[in-house]
Z-matrix of the N, CA and C atoms (Angstrom, degrees):
N
C 1 1.442
C 2 1.528 1 108.95
N 3 1.329 2 116.55 1 125.23
C 4 1.463 3 120.63 2 -179.26
C 5 1.526 4 110.38 3 -72.66
N 6 1.335 5 114.76 4 145.05
C 7 1.465 6 122.12 5 179.27
C 8 1.519 7 108.28 6 -114.22
N 9 1.337 8 115.77 7 123.38
C 10 1.458 9 121.28 8 -176.90
C 11 1.517 10 109.27 9 -125.20
N 12 1.321 11 115.33 10 135.32
C 13 1.458 12 122.40 11 176.01
C 14 1.528 13 108.75 12 -121.00
N 15 1.344 14 116.28 13 127.75
C 16 1.454 15 122.77 14 174.82
C 17 1.521 16 107.60 15 -107.81
N 18 1.342 17 116.72 16 132.79
C 19 1.465 18 120.83 17 -175.82
C 20 1.527 19 110.78 18 -130.60
N 21 1.327 20 115.18 19 134.79
C 22 1.457 21 121.54 20 166.05
C 23 1.529 22 106.87 21 -138.75
N 24 1.291 23 117.90 22 -172.98
C 25 1.462 24 119.55 23 -173.88
C 26 1.523 25 111.57 24 -70.01
N 27 1.332 26 117.42 25 -57.39
C 28 1.469 27 120.55 26 -172.62
C 29 1.520 28 114.60 27 -94.22
N 30 1.324 29 118.53 28 -13.52
C 31 1.463 30 122.82 29 -174.77
C 32 1.529 31 109.73 30 54.21
N 33 1.339 32 114.48 31 46.41
C 34 1.461 33 118.80 32 -179.07
C 35 1.524 34 113.12 33 -125.51
N 36 1.330 35 118.45 34 -15.72
C 37 1.473 36 121.70 35 -178.41
C 38 1.529 37 111.75 36 -132.71
N 39 1.349 38 115.31 37 -83.54
C 40 1.470 39 121.02 38 -170.13
C 41 1.516 40 113.99 39 -60.42
N 42 1.323 41 117.25 40 -53.15
C 43 1.462 42 119.07 41 -177.20
C 44 1.522 43 111.30 42 -66.66
N 45 1.320 44 116.98 43 -31.46
C 46 1.468 45 120.54 44 177.12
C 47 1.524 46 110.97 45 -67.40
N 48 1.335 47 116.71 46 -43.56
C 49 1.465 48 119.52 47 178.91
C 50 1.530 49 110.58 48 -66.46
N 51 1.329 50 117.04 49 -38.21
C 52 1.466 51 120.04 50 177.72
C 53 1.524 52 110.56 51 -62.95
N 54 1.326 53 116.44 52 -43.70
C 55 1.465 54 119.91 53 177.07
C 56 1.528 55 110.23 54 -59.28
N 57 1.328 56 116.60 55 -44.55
C 58 1.470 57 120.62 56 -179.62
C 59 1.528 58 111.13 57 -61.01
N 60 1.331 59 117.41 58 -47.28
C 61 1.468 60 119.71 59 -179.78
C 62 1.525 61 111.66 60 -64.35
N 63 1.319 62 117.73 61 -35.17
C 64 1.466 63 119.81 62 177.19
C 65 1.531 64 110.54 63 -65.97
N 66 1.329 65 116.77 64 -36.95
C 67 1.475 66 119.76 65 175.38
C 68 1.526 67 110.27 66 -65.52
N 69 1.337 68 116.57 67 -45.38
C 70 1.464 69 121.18 68 -178.58
C 71 1.526 70 110.69 69 -62.63
N 72 1.316 71 116.66 70 -48.97
C 73 1.460 72 121.40 71 -171.93
C 74 1.524 73 113.99 72 -86.75
N 75 1.316 74 117.39 73 -19.99
C 76 1.458 75 120.86 74 -173.41
C 77 1.511 76 115.74 75 -81.07
N 78 1.318 77 116.91 76 -6.51
C 79 1.474 78 121.73 77 176.34
C 80 1.518 79 112.53 78 49.18
N 81 1.319 80 117.18 79 45.44
C 82 1.477 81 122.67 80 177.55
C 83 1.523 82 113.69 81 59.00
N 84 1.320 83 116.94 82 24.94
C 85 1.464 84 121.10 83 178.61
C 86 1.525 85 111.49 84 -104.90
N 87 1.328 86 116.40 85 11.88
C 88 1.456 87 121.38 86 -175.96
C 89 1.515 88 110.42 87 -135.00
N 90 1.332 89 115.12 88 154.20
C 91 1.456 90 121.40 89 162.84
C 92 1.513 91 104.19 90 -105.32
N 93 1.325 92 116.94 91 118.01
C 94 1.456 93 121.03 92 -173.66
C 95 1.520 94 109.91 93 -121.68
N 96 1.331 95 114.89 94 136.39
C 97 1.457 96 121.60 95 179.84
C 98 1.520 97 108.77 96 -137.32
N 99 1.325 98 115.51 97 157.91
C 100 1.458 99 120.41 98 169.95
C 101 1.519 100 108.18 99 -139.37
N 102 1.326 101 115.12 100 154.87
C 103 1.462 102 119.97 101 -178.29
C 104 1.519 103 108.95 102 -158.67
N 105 1.327 104 114.71 103 168.33
C 106 1.454 105 120.85 104 178.03
C 107 1.513 106 110.91 105 -129.10
N 108 1.327 107 116.29 106 147.23
C 109 1.463 108 119.74 107 177.78
C 110 1.525 109 110.80 108 -70.53
N 111 1.327 110 116.45 109 -28.99
C 112 1.465 111 122.64 110 173.77
C 113 1.523 112 107.04 111 -137.23
N 114 1.311 113 115.81 112 72.10
C 115 1.468 114 121.98 113 -173.82
C 116 1.528 115 111.10 114 -54.80
N 117 1.327 116 115.08 115 137.36
C 118 1.468 117 121.16 116 -177.93
C 119 1.524 118 112.67 117 -79.89
N 120 1.329 119 116.62 118 -20.65
C 121 1.453 120 119.82 119 -178.21
C 122 1.518 121 113.87 120 90.87
N 123 1.357 122 117.33 121 -5.82
C 124 1.465 123 119.14 122 177.78
C 125 1.519 124 110.71 123 -150.10
N 126 1.315 125 114.22 124 158.07
C 127 1.459 126 121.03 125 177.73
C 128 1.530 127 107.75 126 -87.34
N 129 1.315 128 116.75 127 136.22
C 130 1.457 129 122.65 128 179.27
C 131 1.535 130 109.42 129 -63.35
N 132 1.334 131 116.14 130 132.01
C 133 1.467 132 120.89 131 -180.00
C 134 1.527 133 112.22 132 -58.34
N 135 1.325 134 117.11 133 -35.17
C 136 1.468 135 120.11 134 178.73
C 137 1.530 136 110.86 135 -65.56
N 138 1.325 137 117.01 136 -35.72
C 139 1.471 138 120.61 137 177.81
C 140 1.526 139 109.72 138 -66.93
N 141 1.324 140 116.39 139 -41.02
C 142 1.472 141 120.18 140 178.37
C 143 1.527 142 109.72 141 -60.38
N 144 1.334 143 116.88 142 -46.33
C 145 1.473 144 120.68 143 -179.92
C 146 1.529 145 111.35 144 -65.55
N 147 1.322 146 117.10 145 -41.83
C 148 1.468 147 120.70 146 -179.21
C 149 1.526 148 111.00 147 -62.60
N 150 1.319 149 116.45 148 -38.53
C 151 1.464 150 119.40 149 -179.61
C 152 1.528 151 111.59 150 -78.63
N 153 1.336 152 117.81 151 -29.98
C 154 1.465 153 120.20 152 173.96
C 155 1.521 154 109.86 153 -59.87
N 156 1.323 155 116.66 154 -36.61
C 157 1.457 156 121.73 155 -178.80
C 158 1.528 157 112.37 156 -63.40
N 159 1.339 158 117.38 157 -21.65
C 160 1.474 159 120.78 158 177.33
C 161 1.528 160 111.19 159 -109.81
N 162 1.336 161 116.03 160 14.93
C 163 1.459 162 120.28 161 172.30
C 164 1.515 163 116.28 162 85.22
N 165 1.329 164 118.29 163 22.25
C 166 1.468 165 120.84 164 -179.45
C 167 1.524 166 109.29 165 -122.41
N 168 1.332 167 116.69 166 133.68
C 169 1.459 168 121.79 167 -179.66
C 170 1.525 169 110.18 168 -93.49
N 171 1.312 170 116.06 169 96.09
C 172 1.455 171 122.01 170 -179.89
C 173 1.530 172 111.66 171 -79.90
N 174 1.326 173 117.27 172 -11.43
C 175 1.468 174 119.98 173 -178.44
C 176 1.525 175 111.79 174 -66.95
N 177 1.326 176 117.62 175 -16.72
C 178 1.465 177 121.19 176 177.34
C 179 1.530 178 111.83 177 -79.83
N 180 1.323 179 117.88 178 -11.95
C 181 1.464 180 122.61 179 178.72
C 182 1.525 181 110.19 180 -82.16
N 183 1.318 182 116.42 181 165.75
C 184 1.461 183 120.75 182 172.75
C 185 1.523 184 108.68 183 -141.27
N 186 1.319 185 115.31 184 153.28
C 187 1.459 186 122.28 185 -177.93
C 188 1.529 187 109.78 186 -76.04
N 189 1.350 188 115.86 187 126.94
C 190 1.463 189 121.83 188 -176.55
C 191 1.523 190 110.54 189 -121.55
N 192 1.310 191 115.49 190 150.70
C 193 1.467 192 119.75 191 174.85
C 194 1.526 193 108.59 192 -92.68
N 195 1.318 194 116.16 193 170.16
C 196 1.467 195 120.64 194 176.98
C 197 1.524 196 111.28 195 -62.47
N 198 1.331 197 117.32 196 -21.59
C 199 1.467 198 121.05 197 178.57
C 200 1.529 199 112.60 198 -79.34
N 201 1.353 200 116.29 199 -13.69
C 202 1.469 201 121.28 200 -177.18
C 203 1.523 202 113.80 201 -91.98
N 204 1.324 203 117.02 202 -10.86
C 205 1.468 204 119.40 203 -176.45
C 206 1.526 205 110.32 204 -89.45
N 207 1.336 206 116.65 205 158.53
C 208 1.467 207 119.22 206 178.50
C 209 1.528 208 112.15 207 -61.99
N 210 1.311 209 115.67 208 145.95
C 211 1.461 210 122.30 209 177.81
C 212 1.525 211 107.70 210 -84.38
N 213 1.328 212 115.70 211 87.14
C 214 1.461 213 122.53 212 -174.33
C 215 1.518 214 110.57 213 -122.31
N 216 1.324 215 115.10 214 168.08
C 217 1.457 216 121.29 215 166.50
C 218 1.526 217 105.86 216 -92.76
N 219 1.327 218 116.87 217 105.81
C 220 1.464 219 121.61 218 -177.32
C 221 1.521 220 110.10 219 -83.32
N 222 1.319 221 115.82 220 145.99
C 223 1.460 222 119.75 221 173.09
C 224 1.525 223 109.73 222 -72.90
N 225 1.335 224 116.31 223 -38.41
C 226 1.456 225 122.06 224 178.87
C 227 1.523 226 109.99 225 -136.01
N 228 1.320 227 116.57 226 135.83
C 229 1.460 228 123.06 227 166.67
C 230 1.522 229 104.48 228 -118.85
N 231 1.316 230 115.74 229 114.75
C 232 1.460 231 120.71 230 -172.98
C 233 1.519 232 109.42 231 -117.68
N 234 1.320 233 115.36 232 119.55
C 235 1.456 234 120.46 233 175.55
C 236 1.529 235 108.14 234 -95.06
N 237 1.311 236 114.84 235 155.72
C 238 1.458 237 120.91 236 -172.59
C 239 1.524 238 113.28 237 -95.15
N 240 1.323 239 117.94 238 6.92
C 241 1.459 240 120.27 239 178.89
C 242 1.508 241 112.46 240 101.30
N 243 1.309 242 115.32 241 22.84
C 244 1.461 243 119.89 242 -174.43
C 245 1.518 244 112.04 243 -105.16
N 246 1.326 245 117.18 244 11.65
C 247 1.452 246 120.43 245 177.56
C 248 1.520 247 114.29 246 82.69
N 249 1.328 248 117.78 247 1.56
C 250 1.465 249 120.73 248 178.90
C 251 1.516 250 109.49 249 -79.50
N 252 1.314 251 115.87 250 131.08
C 253 1.460 252 119.73 251 -178.99
C 254 1.515 253 112.80 252 -107.05
N 255 1.317 254 118.55 253 -20.03
C 256 1.463 255 123.54 254 175.99
C 257 1.530 256 111.78 255 55.22
N 258 1.324 257 118.87 256 56.93
C 259 1.463 258 120.23 257 -174.37
C 260 1.527 259 113.82 258 -63.95
N 261 1.329 260 117.99 259 -22.70
C 262 1.459 261 120.11 260 -178.45
C 263 1.527 262 113.05 261 -86.96
N 264 1.317 263 117.62 262 -2.94
C 265 1.458 264 121.88 263 179.66
C 266 1.522 265 108.63 264 -92.24
N 267 1.326 266 115.52 265 126.61
C 268 1.466 267 120.66 266 176.54
C 269 1.528 268 108.77 267 -85.65
N 270 1.334 269 116.77 268 123.53
C 271 1.457 270 120.71 269 -178.94
C 272 1.513 271 110.36 270 -147.03
N 273 1.320 272 115.71 271 140.00
C 274 1.464 273 120.77 272 177.33
C 275 1.535 274 110.95 273 -68.20
N 276 1.346 275 115.07 274 -37.97
C 277 1.458 276 119.90 275 179.10
C 278 1.522 277 109.06 276 -133.88
N 279 1.329 278 115.07 277 138.74
C 280 1.468 279 121.80 278 176.60
C 281 1.525 280 107.74 279 -118.62
N 282 1.309 281 115.04 280 130.28
C 283 1.455 282 121.02 281 179.38
C 284 1.522 283 108.82 282 -129.20
N 285 1.319 284 116.36 283 148.23
C 286 1.457 285 120.79 284 170.93
C 287 1.523 286 106.88 285 -122.96
N 288 1.322 287 115.62 286 124.08
C 289 1.461 288 120.45 287 -174.08
C 290 1.526 289 113.92 288 -92.43
N 291 1.304 290 119.95 289 -8.28
C 292 1.473 291 122.45 290 179.20
C 293 1.530 292 112.10 291 49.63
N 294 1.307 293 116.04 292 50.68
C 295 1.468 294 122.44 293 178.18
C 296 1.535 295 107.79 294 -87.64
N 297 1.340 296 118.37 295 128.54
C 298 1.466 297 119.40 296 178.62
C 299 1.534 298 111.19 297 -63.28
N 300 1.319 299 115.96 298 146.87
C 301 1.464 300 120.68 299 178.80
C 302 1.528 301 108.65 300 -76.57
N 303 1.337 302 117.89 301 116.97
C 304 1.463 303 120.39 302 -176.38
C 305 1.530 304 113.64 303 -87.19
N 306 1.319 305 117.31 304 -0.10
C 307 1.465 306 122.24 305 -171.21
C 308 1.530 307 113.63 306 -45.58
N 309 1.316 308 117.99 307 -44.13
C 310 1.458 309 120.77 308 -176.65
C 311 1.526 310 113.39 309 -104.03
N 312 1.328 311 116.66 310 14.87
C 313 1.467 312 120.54 311 -179.34
C 314 1.532 313 110.94 312 -83.87
N 315 1.327 314 113.94 313 157.38
C 316 1.463 315 120.79 314 171.51
C 317 1.534 316 107.83 315 -71.42
N 318 1.345 317 117.64 316 163.30
C 319 1.472 318 119.96 317 -176.39
C 320 1.529 319 115.00 318 -52.93
N 321 1.329 320 118.97 319 -39.56
C 322 1.463 321 120.29 320 -178.96
C 323 1.527 322 111.03 321 -62.16
N 324 1.321 323 117.14 322 -47.93
C 325 1.465 324 121.21 323 178.17
C 326 1.510 325 111.47 324 -64.63
N 327 1.323 326 116.59 325 -40.52
C 328 1.462 327 121.18 326 178.61
C 329 1.527 328 109.97 327 -59.53
N 330 1.340 329 116.27 328 -44.63
C 331 1.465 330 120.13 329 -179.79
C 332 1.523 331 111.90 330 -67.17
N 333 1.323 332 117.33 331 -31.04
C 334 1.470 333 119.89 332 175.33
C 335 1.528 334 110.33 333 -64.74
N 336 1.331 335 116.65 334 -40.91
C 337 1.463 336 120.49 335 176.70
C 338 1.524 337 109.87 336 -64.95
N 339 1.329 338 116.64 337 -43.09
C 340 1.473 339 120.65 338 176.56
C 341 1.525 340 110.48 339 -54.68
N 342 1.334 341 116.71 340 -47.40
C 343 1.466 342 121.09 341 -178.13
C 344 1.526 343 111.81 342 -67.13
N 345 1.334 344 116.74 343 -33.26
C 346 1.462 345 121.34 344 175.76
C 347 1.533 346 109.40 345 -63.75
N 348 1.318 347 116.38 346 -43.14
C 349 1.466 348 121.09 347 179.08
C 350 1.525 349 110.09 348 -64.37
N 351 1.310 350 116.51 349 -43.40
C 352 1.474 351 120.53 350 178.54
C 353 1.530 352 110.54 351 -57.49
N 354 1.328 353 116.67 352 -45.57
C 355 1.466 354 120.96 353 -179.69
C 356 1.523 355 111.21 354 -64.55
N 357 1.335 356 117.49 355 -40.12
C 358 1.462 357 121.17 356 179.85
C 359 1.521 358 110.70 357 -65.55
N 360 1.336 359 116.51 358 -41.71
C 361 1.470 360 120.27 359 178.37
C 362 1.527 361 109.71 360 -63.90
N 363 1.330 362 117.76 361 -43.83
C 364 1.471 363 121.30 362 177.76
C 365 1.518 364 111.51 363 -57.17
N 366 1.325 365 115.92 364 -47.84
C 367 1.467 366 120.50 365 -179.37
C 368 1.525 367 110.62 366 -62.32
N 369 1.325 368 117.24 367 -42.78
C 370 1.462 369 120.87 368 178.90
C 371 1.525 370 111.01 369 -60.24
N 372 1.320 371 116.38 370 -45.05
C 373 1.461 372 119.48 371 -177.17
C 374 1.520 373 111.51 372 -68.94
N 375 1.321 374 116.89 373 -34.59
C 376 1.471 375 119.31 374 175.84
C 377 1.517 376 110.61 375 -66.81
N 378 1.333 377 117.15 376 -43.87
C 379 1.459 378 120.99 377 178.30
C 380 1.519 379 111.68 378 -64.45
N 381 1.327 380 116.15 379 -29.78
C 382 1.461 381 121.66 380 -177.22
C 383 1.519 382 112.36 381 -88.59
N 384 1.329 383 116.12 382 2.67
C 385 1.462 384 121.06 383 179.57
C 386 1.523 385 112.69 384 66.62
N 387 1.324 386 116.60 385 35.49
C 388 1.459 387 121.35 386 174.45
C 389 1.507 388 106.82 387 -109.06
N 390 1.335 389 117.05 388 129.28
C 391 1.471 390 120.60 389 -179.91
C 392 1.509 391 110.00 390 -58.75
N 393 1.331 392 115.88 391 144.32
C 394 1.456 393 120.70 392 177.23
C 395 1.520 394 109.54 393 -127.97
N 396 1.326 395 114.27 394 153.40
C 397 1.477 396 120.53 395 176.64
C 398 1.514 397 109.35 396 -76.28
């Protein structure tokens, strides 16, 4: 089972949505985690609404720091373009997706970022030989 970690600064928007899409698309064939280098402690309300629009309840998630995740050897550690390098995380592959921070965007822009994340997760899972919906 592949282990994937998504990281952004606050773990309130981008990395949370990426984790959600990996759960949705990964068909229980993945161990998926998300974390923040400076976790905010809460999920952004706009992220919750954006994911509700695609049928996923993000309100059950919580914002975690890099210290809260399991100490594993990850197959992928993926940063969202926020400059976080996660030097203490062991990963076979490190990727940076350069996803814009939607935190202060209007709903249309926020949803565009959500859809960008969904597409990136799909591509990753296809490249990784994990079935996707």
